[in-house]
N, C-alpha and C positions, 0 to 999 in steps of 0.2 A: 613781172613785179618781183622784187627781191623781198624775200620774207625775212625786204627788209628784215635781214635777214631773217629770223624765223622763230626764235624762242619767245613764247607768249606768257609763260609763267616762270618767274624767278623767285627761288626761295632764298631768303637772306642767310648770310653766313657770319655776320658780325653784328655788333650793336649799332643801332641807328641813333644818332643824337636826339635826346629828348628835349623839346622846347620848354620854356617856362610854363608853369601851371596855368596862368591867366589865359593862355591860348587854347586850353583844353575845355571841352564842354561835355558834360555828362548827358548821355542819351538814354531814354527809356526804350525798352523793347517795343518794337512796333511803330515807333515814331518815325515820321518822314520829314526830312529837312531839305529845303532848297536854298542853295547858297551860291553867291558869286565868288569866283576865285581868279586871281591874276596869274599870268604866265610865270612859272618858276616858284610860285608861292606854295606853302604847305599849311594844311589845316589838320588839327588833331582833335579827336573825340575820345571819350572814355565810355565803356559799357561794362556793367557789372555782370559776372557770371559765377556759378558754383562749379565745383569739380564735376566733370562729365557732362555738363550742359553743352548743347550745340549753339554756336554763334554764327548766324547767317548775315552776311554783309553784301549789299548791292549798291553801287554808285552808278547812276545813269548820267553819262556825259552829255552835255548840251553845249557844244561849240568849243570844247577844250579837252585835250588828251591828258588823262590822269593815270597815275600809278597808285594802286591801293596796297597798303601795308598793314599788317597786324603784329602787335607785340603783346607778350604775356605780362602779368602783373610785375615781374621783376625787370621788365624792359628788354627781355630777350626777344629778338625777332623771330616770328613764326612763319610768316608767308608774305610774299610780294606778288602782285598780279598786274600785268600790263598786256592786255589783249590787243591783237592787231586790228583794232577797229577805229583807229584815228581819234577824232574828237567827238564821235557820236557812239551811241550804244552803251552797253553795261560793262563795268568791271565788277566782278562778283566772286565771292569765295565763301567757304563754310569750314569751320574748325570745331573740334571737341575740346573744351577747356581742360587743360591738364592740371589747373590749380584754381582755387577760388580767389577772386579779387577783381581789380579793374583792368580790363584789356583796352589797349590803345588802338584806335582805328586812325590811320594816317592817310590823308589824300594829298598827293603832291602833283602839281601841274607840271607836266613833263618838260616843256620847252620854255625857257625864260624869254625867248625871242618872239613869243606870240602875245596877243592881247588877252583880255579877260574873257571868261566864259562862265557857265553855270553848271551845277550838278545837283541831282536829287539823291540823297543818301537815306537808305532804310536799313536798320539793324534789328534783327529778331533773335531773341534768346529763347531757347525751347529745350525740351527733354530730348536727349540724343537717342537715335535709333541704332540698331546694329549696323545698318548701312552707313550711318555717320561714322561709327567707330571704325569700320573697315576702310572707309575713305580716308579717315585721319591716319590710319596706319600706312596707306599709300603715300600720303603727303610726307610722313616722317621719313620713309624710304627715299623719296625724291629729294628731301632737304639734305639728307646725309650724302647722297650722290652729288648733289650740287656743290656741297662743301668740299668734297674730295676733288672734283674737277676744278673748282676755283683755286684750290691750293697749288695747282700746277705741278704736283709730284707725279711723275709718269707711272710709278709703280702702283699708285692708287687709282689710276684711271680705269683699269680693268674692273676693279671692284665697283666703281661708280657706274660704269656702263652695265655691268651685270645687275646692279640694283635697279637701274632705270628699265632694263628689259623686264624684270619681274613686275615692277610697278605698272608698266604698260599693259602687260597681260592681265593683271588683276583689275586695273581700271576698266579694261574692255569687258571683262567678265561681269563686272558690276553694272555694266550698261551706262557708265559715266562718260557720255560722249565728249563733253568739254574737257574733262580731266584727261581722257585718252588722247585727245588732240594736243593738249598742252605737253604731256609727257612725250608723245611721239615727236613733236616739234623739237623738244630739247634733246632727245636721243638722236634725231637726225643731225643736229649740230655736233654732237659728241662722237657718234659712230654710226654712220648710215647703215653699214652692214648689220650691225646689231639691231637697229630699229626694224629693218626689213626681215631679219631672222625671226624676231618676236612676232611679226605679223604673218609669218609663214610664206613669204614671197619666194619666187624662183630667182635664180641668178645665172647669168651667162658671163663667164670670165673674159678678160681681154685688157688691152691697154686702157680702155674705158669700160669698167665692169657695168653691167646693166641689170637692175632688179626689176622684176615685172610681175604683174598680177596674172593669175591663171588664165590661159587662153589667148594671151597677147604676145607670144614669143616672137612671131614673125615681125610685128610692128616694132617690138623692142629692139630686135637685132638690126633692123633697118635704120632706126633712129640712132642706135649705138654707133653704127658704121659712119653715119653722117657726122655725128659729134666728134668721133675720133679724127676724122679728116680736118675738122675745124681746129681742134687742139693742136694737131701737127702743123697746120698752116701758121698759127700764131707762134708756135715754138720756133719755127724757122724765121718768121718775120720780126719778132720782137724778143726772142729768146726767153719766153715765159711758157712753161709747160706745167700747169697745175695738175695735181693728182685727182682729177675730177671723176665722179661716178654719175651714172644716169639712172633714173627710176621712171618707169612707165606704169601708171597706176589706174586701175578701175576705180569706180566711184567709192565703193566701200573702203578700200585701202587708202584712197586719197583723204577721205574724211577722218581717218584715224591719225593723220599726221598734220593736218592743217585746217583752218577755218576759212581759207580762201575758197571762192566759188569753184565748183568742179569744172575743169577745163582751162583755168587761168594758170599757165606755167609759172613756176617760181624756182628759186635757187637758194642754197645756203653757202656761206663763205667762211665758216668757222673751221673747226678741227677736221671736218669731213666735207669738203666742197662737193656739192651735189646739184645737178639739174633735174627737175621733176617735170615730167610731161604727162598729159592725160592719155589713157589708153584709147579713148573714144573722142570723137570730134563734136560732142554735144553742143558746146558753146559756139563754135564756129558755124555749125549748121543753123543755130538760132539767128546768127547774124545774117546768113544767106537768106533765110526766110523773111527777116525784117527788110532787107534790101529789095527783095522781089515785091513785097507788099507796097513799097514806095516807088515801084516802077524803075528800079535801078539795077545795073548801070544803064545809062541811056546815051543816045547820040554817039559821039566819037569814042567814048569809053566803052560802049557796048560793042562797037565794031572791033576795038582792040582786044576785048575779051574774047569775042568770037574767033578771032584769028589765032588764038592759042590752041583751039581745038578742045578745050576743057569746058565742062559745065561750070556754072558759077560756084556750085557746091564743091566740086573737086578742086577748082583753082583756089578757093579760099582755104580749103583744108591744107593745100600745099603751102600757102603763105602762112597759115597758122602754125605749121610745124617749123617754119623759119624762126619763130619766136624763141626756139631753142638756142639760137646763136646770141640773141639778146641776153638770155639768162646766163650763158657762158660768159658774156661780157661783164656781168657783175663780178664774177670770179676773177677774170683777167685783170680788171681795173684794180681790184684789191691786191692781187699778187704782183702787179706792176709797181705798186707802192704809191698809188694816188689816194690821199685822204679825201673822203667825201663827206663834208660836214652838213650837207642838205640832202633830203630824200630825192628831190627833183634832180639834183646834180648827179646822184647815183643812177637815176634813170637816163640822164643824158649820156653818161659814160657807157652804160650798157647798150643803149641804142647806137652809139658811135662804133663800138666793136662789132655789133651785129651788122650794121650797114657797111662797115669796112669789109667784112668777110663776104657779104653778098655782092658787093661791088667788084672786089678783086677776083673772086672765085666764081660767082654766079652759078652755083651747082645745078640749078634748073632755071633758065632765064624766064620761064613762064611765071615763076613765083614772084619775080619783080613786078610783073604786070598786076598781079592780084594784091601784092603788097601796096601798090599805088591805089588800088580800088579801096582797100581798107583805110588808108590814110585819108583819101578823099571823102569817104563816107563819114568817118568819125570826125574829121575836121570840119564838116558842115553841120554837125550837131549844134543845137542851141544850148550852151552850157549855163549852169547856175554860177559856177566859179570860173574865173579867167586869169587871175594873177598867180604868180609863183608863190606868193605869200599864202594865198588861199590853198594851193595844192599842198604846201608844207604843213599847214594847219589841219586840214581835213584828211588828206591822204587816204588811208585805208578805209575810212568811213564814207568815202565819196561814192555816189551812184556810178555804176559801170559806164554809162554813156558819157558822163562828164570826165571820168578818168580816161576813157578812150580818146576823148577830145584832146586832153593834155598830151597823151602819149603820141597822138598823130603829129602834133606840132613840135614836140620834143624830138621825135624821130626825124622829121623834116629838117630841123635845125642841125641834128647830128649828121645827117647825110650831106648837108651843105658844107659843114665844117670839114668832113672827110674829103669831099670833092675839091675843096680849096686848099687844104693843108696836108692831106694825106696822113700817113702815120707820123709825120713830123709834128703833129699836134700833141702827141703823147709826152715827149720830154718837156715841152713847154707847160703843159697843164700839170705835170708832176712837179715841176719847179714852182708853180703857183700854189700847189697844195702838198708840200713836202711832209715828211714825218715830223710830228710835233704840232701840226695844225690842230686847233681846237676841234673837238668832235661835233660841235654845233656852232654855226655862224649865221648871222643875219643874211637874208637873201641878197641884200644890196652889196654886202661885202664879197659874197661868192661871185656875183655878177661883175663886180669891179676887177677881181682877179682874173676871171675868164676874159674880160674885155682886153686886158693887157696881153693875154696869151693868144687870143684870136678875136680881133675887133668885130663888133656887130652884135654881141650878146645883149648889151643894155637896150639897144633899139629893138631887138627881137622881143625882149621881155616887156617893154612898154607896149609893143604892138599887141601882145596877148592881153595885157591888162585893159586895153582900150576897147576890146571887142565887147559889144553890148550883151549883157546877160539877159536871160528871160525873166 
C-alpha cells in the first residue's frame, strides 16, 4: 500500500476562500452534530474562543473521506488534517486560540466523484493546559516548515527539515502518538534520512541506503541487496533508476512514522522516495496461523507447497518480503511519468511492476508458489465491498481481509497484463495517462482509458462488482 503516498497532516500556507455567511453555523462547546455531506461539498462552522483557550475538534467519518481545516478569526489558516483512514474513523485536532473571536471549522468531502456520506462533529472549548501549549508550539514549527517546503526554494528546505526534526523529537517526548506519526510521515516525504536520524536509527550506505532498527542489521542488509538488484533491473529494462532508500523498522519505530498496521509495507514517492518494510514477520505469521486453522492449503495446493521444502510459515515470509517489489513499483510508476488519478489504479501499476520483476527474474522460484497461495486465500474471502468504486471510496478504512481480496484480484489482473503485453504495456498506459491528466477521475473514465491500452479491463471490473458480498 502506498502511503498513498504518506503525509497525513497538512498545515495550510495560504488563505482558504471563505464561503458566504449563511453557510456557517455557530456551534456551542460540547454540542454534537450529525450531518450528511455530498462528495466534493464543503461545510463551515464557527466556534467562539478566548485567547489561550484550547479548541478540540473531532469529526467522525461515516462513509465519506473528509478533510478537516481550522481558521483563526481573521481568516488565516491554522491547520488542515487528512488522516489515512479513508471514509471511516476520525479526523481530529486541537489548537490553542492565539486570539479571541470566532474560529472557523471547515469540513470538505475529499473526492467529488463519490456519493454522499455522513459525519458526526464535536467541538469542545476548554482551558488550555501546559501540554496544550507545548503541542501548539510543535504545530507552529510544523506549519512554518510546511510553508518553506511548499514554497519550493531549495535553500529553505534545510531549515524546514531541521524544524520538522525538532518537532518530531518534541512530539515523541510529549507522548503525542498521533502527532508524532503525522510529523514523522511528513518528514519521510521531505527527507527520509532526517526522519530516521531524529528517531536514532542505524544506516548502512550503498546504492540503496538502508535505515534499520537496532538488532535487525542482517535482515536490513539482505533486503537492501535484493532491492538494489530490482532497481538495477528496471534501470536496464526501462531506463528508470529512482534514488530510492529502504527502511526496515521494528514496531516502535514503525509506529512513529505511520498509522498503517505493523507489517504492512508501504512507500513514499515524494522528495525522498522510500520503501518501508517490517523488521519482523508478525502480520504474515498471523496469516499463516489463520490458514492452518482453516485446514489450508489442501489438495493439490498442499502438495505443491510441500514440494518447495519450506514450511507454510517460511514460504509465506518469503512471499511477504516480495511485497517490497510492489512498493518499488509505486515509485517506478511515478518516475516513469504515469499519472495515476485513482488509488486502485496506483495499486494496479505497483502490482504490475512487482509481477514483472518476479516473472522476469524470479529471484527465488519458491516465492512464486507462496505468492499464489496468498492470492488464492485472499481471493476466496467473502468481501463486504467488491466494486472499484467501493475500493476508491473506502480504501484506507477498509478491513484488512477485504483489502486483501482486492489486492489479490488486482495482482492477478496485473500478472495477466504483463504476461500478455510484457513491458510494452508501459508506453501505452503512459500515453493514456500523460502529464496533465487530472489528479482525480471517475473509475469509469480510468477503465475506459485502460481498455484502449489493454482490452479486458472493463470486463474484469464488472466481474469484481458482480461477486456476491456477504
